[in-house]
C-alpha positions in Angstrom: 22.7 0.8 -6.4 21.0 0.6 -9.8 21.9 -3.0 -10.4 19.6 -6.1 -10.2 21.2 -7.1 -6.9 18.8 -8.0 -4.1 18.1 -5.7 -1.2 16.6 -6.0 2.2 15.6 -3.4 4.8 16.2 -3.7 8.6 14.6 -1.3 11.0 15.5 -1.6 14.6 12.4 -2.7 16.6 10.6 -4.3 13.6 12.7 -7.5 13.2 10.8 -10.7 13.0 10.5 -12.8 16.2 10.6 -16.6 16.0 7.3 -18.0 15.0 6.1 -14.5 13.9 8.2 -13.6 10.9 7.6 -10.1 9.7 6.7 -10.4 6.0 4.5 -7.9 4.2 1.3 -9.0 2.7 2.6 -9.0 -0.9 5.1 -11.7 0.0 8.4 -9.8 -0.2 10.8 -8.5 2.4 12.7 -5.9 0.5 12.0 -2.9 -1.9 10.5 -3.7 -5.2 12.7 -1.0 -6.8 15.3 1.5 -5.7 17.2 4.3 -7.2 19.3 7.3 -6.1 17.8 10.8 -6.4 19.9 13.8 -7.6 20.4 14.9 -4.0 21.9 11.5 -3.0 19.0 10.1 -1.1 17.8 6.6 -1.9 14.2 6.2 -3.2 12.6 2.9 -2.2 9.4 1.5 -3.6 7.9 -0.9 -1.0 4.6 -2.7 -0.6 2.1 -0.5 1.2 1.6 -3.2 3.9 5.2 -3.9 4.5 6.9 -3.4 7.9 9.0 -0.6 6.4 6.0 1.3 5.1 4.1 1.0 8.3 7.1 2.0 10.5 7.8 5.0 8.3 4.1 6.1 8.4 4.0 5.8 12.2 7.3 7.7 12.8 6.2 10.7 10.8 8.6 13.5 11.9 10.7 11.3 14.2 14.0 9.9 13.0 13.6 6.3 12.0 17.0 4.5 11.5 17.2 2.0 8.8 19.8 -0.3 7.3 19.6 -1.5 3.7 21.7 -4.5 2.9 22.4 -5.4 -0.8 23.7 -8.7 -2.0 25.1 -8.9 -5.6 24.9 -12.4 -7.1 26.5 -13.2 -10.4 23.9 -13.8 -13.1 25.7 -16.9 -14.5 25.7 -20.0 -12.3 29.1 -20.8 -10.8 30.6 -21.7 -7.4 31.1 -18.8 -5.0 28.5 -16.8 -6.9 28.2 -13.9 -4.5 30.1 -11.0 -6.0 29.7 -8.5 -3.2 27.7 -7.0 -0.4 26.9 -3.5 0.5 25.4 -1.8 3.5 23.7 1.6 3.5 22.5 3.1 6.8 20.6 6.2 7.4 17.1 7.6 8.2 13.9 6.5 6.6 11.0 8.8 5.9 7.8 8.6 3.8 7.8 10.6 0.5 5.0 13.1 1.0 2.4 13.4 -1.7 2.9 16.3 -4.1 5.0 17.5 -7.1 8.2 15.9 -5.6 6.4 12.6 -5.3 5.4 12.6 -8.9 9.0 13.4 -9.9 10.3 10.6 -7.7 7.8 8.1 -9.1 8.7 9.1 -12.6 12.4 8.6 -11.8 11.7 5.1 -10.5 9.5 4.2 -13.5 12.2 5.5 -15.9 14.9 3.4 -14.3 12.8 0.3 -13.7 10.5 0.2 -16.8 8.6 -3.0 -15.9 5.2 -4.0 -14.8 3.3 -1.7 -12.4 6.3 0.7 -12.3 5.5 1.9 -15.8 2.4 3.8 -14.6 3.5 4.4 -11.0 3.8 8.2 -11.5 0.2 8.3 -12.8 -1.2 6.3 -9.8 -0.1 8.1 -6.7 -2.4 9.1 -3.8 -2.0 9.8 -0.1 -3.7 7.4 2.3 -4.5 10.4 4.5 -3.7 14.1 5.0 0.1 14.4 5.0 0.6 10.7 4.6 3.1 8.9 2.3 2.5 8.6 -1.4 1.1 5.3 -2.4 -0.1 3.5 -5.5 -3.8 2.4 -5.5 -4.2 -1.3 -5.3 -7.3 -3.5 -5.4 -10.4 -2.0 -3.7 -8.6 1.2 -3.1 -5.9 -0.5 -1.0 -2.5 1.2 -0.9 -0.4 -1.3 -3.0 2.9 0.7 -3.1 4.6 3.3 -0.9 7.5 5.5 -1.7 10.1 5.9 1.0 13.3 8.0 1.1 16.5 6.8 2.8 18.8 9.7 3.8 22.3 8.2 3.6 24.4 8.5 6.8 27.1 5.9 5.9 27.7 3.2 3.4 30.1 0.2 3.1 31.0 -2.0 0.2 32.8 -5.3 0.1 33.1 -6.7 -3.4 35.4 -8.2 -6.0 37.5 -5.0 -6.0 38.0 -4.8 -2.3 36.2 -3.4 0.9 35.9 0.2 1.9 33.5 2.8 3.4 31.8 5.3 1.2 31.2 8.9 2.5 27.7 10.3 1.9 29.1 13.0 -0.4 30.9 10.5 -2.5 27.7 8.3 -2.6 25.7 11.3 -3.7 28.0 12.2 -6.6 28.6 8.6 -7.9 27.1 7.7 -11.2 25.8 4.3 -12.3 28.0 2.3 -14.7 26.5 2.7 -18.3 26.3 -1.1 -18.6 24.6 -1.8 -15.3 21.1 -2.3 -16.7 22.4 -4.7 -19.4 25.1 -6.5 -17.5 23.1 -9.6 -16.5 21.8 -10.2 -20.1 25.2 -9.5 -21.6 27.0 -12.0 -19.2 24.5 -14.7 -19.9 24.8 -14.1 -23.6 28.6 -14.3 -23.4 28.4 -17.5 -21.5 25.8 -19.2 -23.8 26.9 -17.9 -27.2 30.5 -17.1 -26.9 31.8 -19.6 -24.4 34.8 -20.6 -26.5 35.8 -17.0 -27.1 35.6 -16.3 -23.4 37.8 -19.3 -22.7 40.2 -18.2 -25.4 41.0 -15.1 -23.2 43.2 -17.4 -21.2 45.8 -16.8 -23.8 46.3 -13.3 -22.3 47.2 -14.6 -18.9 50.9 -14.9 -19.4 52.5 -17.6 -17.3 49.1 -18.9 -16.2 47.8 -19.3 -19.7 48.7 -23.0 -20.3 47.1 -24.0 -17.0 44.0 -21.9 -17.3 43.4 -23.0 -20.9 43.2 -26.6 -20.0 41.5 -26.8 -16.6 37.9 -26.3 -15.7 35.4 -23.9 -17.1 35.8 -20.2 -18.0 32.8 -18.3 -16.7 32.1 -14.5 -17.2 31.7 -13.1 -13.7 31.3 -9.3 -14.1 31.2 -6.6 -16.8 31.5 -2.9 -16.5 32.7 0.1 -18.6 36.3 -0.7 -17.8 36.5 -4.4 -18.7 35.4 -8.0 -18.2 36.1 -10.4 -15.3 36.3 -14.1 -16.0 36.6 -17.0 -13.5 39.1 -19.8 -14.4 40.5 -22.8 -12.5 44.0 -23.1 -11.2 46.3 -26.2 -10.9 44.7 -27.1 -7.5 41.2 -26.9 -9.0 40.5 -23.7 -7.2 38.7 -20.8 -8.9 40.5 -17.6 -9.6 39.4 -14.4 -11.4 41.2 -12.6 -14.2 40.4 -9.1 -15.2 40.6 -8.1 -18.9 40.6 -4.3 -19.3 39.3 -2.5 -22.3 41.7 -0.1 -24.1 39.4 2.7 -22.8 36.2 2.9 -20.9 33.1 2.2 -23.0 30.0 4.4 -22.9 27.4 2.0 -24.0 26.6 -1.3 -25.6 27.7 -0.3 -29.1 31.2 0.6 -27.9 31.2 -2.6 -25.8 30.8 -4.7 -28.9 34.0 -3.1 -30.4 35.9 -3.5 -27.1 34.9 -7.2 -26.8 36.0 -7.9 -30.4 39.3 -6.2 -29.6 39.8 -8.5 -26.6 38.9 -11.6 -28.6 41.2 -10.5 -31.4 44.1 -10.0 -29.0 43.6 -13.5 -27.6 43.7 -15.1 -31.0 46.4 -12.9 -32.5 
């Protein structure tokens, strides 16, 4: 949820019709930022003129069903680049203006410290009595709206398998400590340590000779438990190999030591 994967929102009844595509007036069709609140609800920052913002504003106290679809794409170019998809379904409501709004905006700004989000918690206003919180745009226009998605069900299909996620498990899950840095770290490994990444093929046992001589070796995914690398088999088909760290890492400094241990094991 905290990753840089792209997300889109679908609200029954607001889908685009042929020749009349529903796109908001800032040119996006998904939340600009998202995060999970302590209670397990998903906080979404959307353009004030987007279909989601308008539908949530009109619904007020009525239940507005919504589905958020997330697509995770590997940050390094390779064939079959999509690493996973997720679906989170529930009920969408505006975040009312007040103390909780400022806390929610501060949480988003903390976890997405870029651009307008840096000052989002200092620029919230209601467009009308009891209306959703919104950032002030040009000429007083509501540029951003905060929405809350109460999770009813979730489903994940990724490199590790496919499964449903219960709302309670979703609420208690914590982001991987490397999630904010993963894209940059994978790109760095690919650009600056390509030969060392390829050298990990020595740890593949019976597949080592084949993997070390065919095709590229591309870093696919990185988390606190280890590194996943994509190699090529004897039929020129890609396959992934997982290299586990001796123990889970808690941050970038521990990651450096874990990566050095992997590289040393491959050359030793």
